[in-house]
N, C-alpha and C positions, 0 to 999 in steps of 0.2 A: 902414490901410484894407484890408479883405479884397476879393477879387474881387467884383464887383457885377453883377447882371443888370439891364439897363434896356432900354427900348424902343429899337429901331434908329432911327438918324437918317439922313437922306439921305447924308451923307458916309461913313457906315459901310459902305455897299454897295461903294464903291470899294476899300476894304480887303479885304472878303470876296472880291471878284472876283479878287484876286491869288492867293488860295489854290487856285483851280480852274484848272489849267493844261492840261487835255486833256479830250477828249470822254468818256473813261471815268470820270475823276474827277467830271465834271459829272453824268453819269448815276447814278453811285453815290450822290452827295450829294442830288441834287434830282429824280431820275427821268428817264426818257427823253424826257419832254415838254419839258424845258428845252433850248433850242437852245444849241449851242456852235460857235463862240465867241459871246459875248454882250457887249453894251456894259454897263459897270457902271451907267450911268445908267438902263438898262432893267431892272435886276435887281429893284427893288421890284415893278414890274408883272408881271414874269415869275414871281415867287414868290408873287404874290397868290393867296389862297384866301379864300373867304367867311368873314368874322369871324376870320381868323387873326391872331395876334399875332406880329410879328417882334421878336426879342429878341437882344441882344448881351451877352456877358460882357466886362467891362472889368477890366483888372488894376490894380495899385496905381499904375501910371504913366498910367492912363486910356487905355491902348492896347486896342483891340478884339482879344480873343484867342479868341472863340467866337461862334457864331451858332446860333440854333434858332428853331423856330416851334411853336405849338400851335394847334389848332382843334378844334371840336366835330365828332366823326366821326359820332355818332348820339346818341340820347337818353341813352345810358348811358356813352359813351366820349368821352374827349378824346384826340386823337392828338398825339403828340410827333413832330416831323419836321424834316428838313433840319438835323440836328444836325451841327455841324462845329467843329473847333478848329484854329486857325492851325497850319500845319506847323511854324513856328518855336517853338510852345509845346507841341508833343507831348512827353509824358513828364513834364510838370510838375504834373500833377494837375488841370488845368483842365477836362478832360472830366468828371470826377466832380463838381466844383463846378458846372459848367454844368448837368449833369443834375439834381443835387439841387435847385438853385434853380429850374430849369425845372419840375420835378415839383411843388414847393411852390406855385409861382405858378399853374400850371394847375389844381391842386386848389382853391386858394383862390378863384380867379376863376370857375371853372365849377361846382364842387360835384359833378363827375362821380364816380361810384363806381369807375370803371375808367380807367386810362391805357393807351394802346396805342402801339406803335411797330413799325417794321420795320427789320431789320438784315441785311446780307449775311452768309450763313453762314460765309464765309471771313474775316470781320472779327473775328478772335479777341479783340483788345483790347476792342472795343465789346461783343461778346457777354459777355465776362467781367464787364465793368463793369455791364451791365444786369442780369445774374444777381445780382451782389453787391447791387444796389439793390432787388432783390426782384421783378424781372420774370420771368415764366415763359413758356415756349414755348406757342404756340397753333398746333399743326401743321395743323389743318383750315383755317386761314386763311393757310398758308404755301405755298411752292413749293420746287423744288430749290435755287434760288439765294438766296431771301430767306426769312428766318424772321420770322414775326409773334410779338410778345410782348405780354403784358399785365401790369399791376400793379394789384392790388386795393387800393383805398384803405381 
């Protein structure tokens, strides 16, 4: 069985919470509005966005190795956000699998012609992956620290 993207279940948030161990990691992952520390039981409510889908990537052992969301940003764009891979699974290709499956699902379920995301400019691994997946920089929607990117479906 290949890694599989599925809807997040209540117990998954306790696993995801263990991946975030300081305020900087929390802000980089979920933005400055997410308080740290947080109770894992509160994570679904803290991450809630209107009509967002919370998804996890599970490996062959059915362990949660990734998390991401997508939501309608505007009439043309679906935003991919809060993408994270378990620190224990870094370097094993799960980031690519997570993003590829997330993109397919977001396109299939929303029909949006554009996918968007934001990434810290100093996150070289993520930047490289997103470029390989076909995302291009949108400088007019970016700042010094964070690069906006879009994928044309």
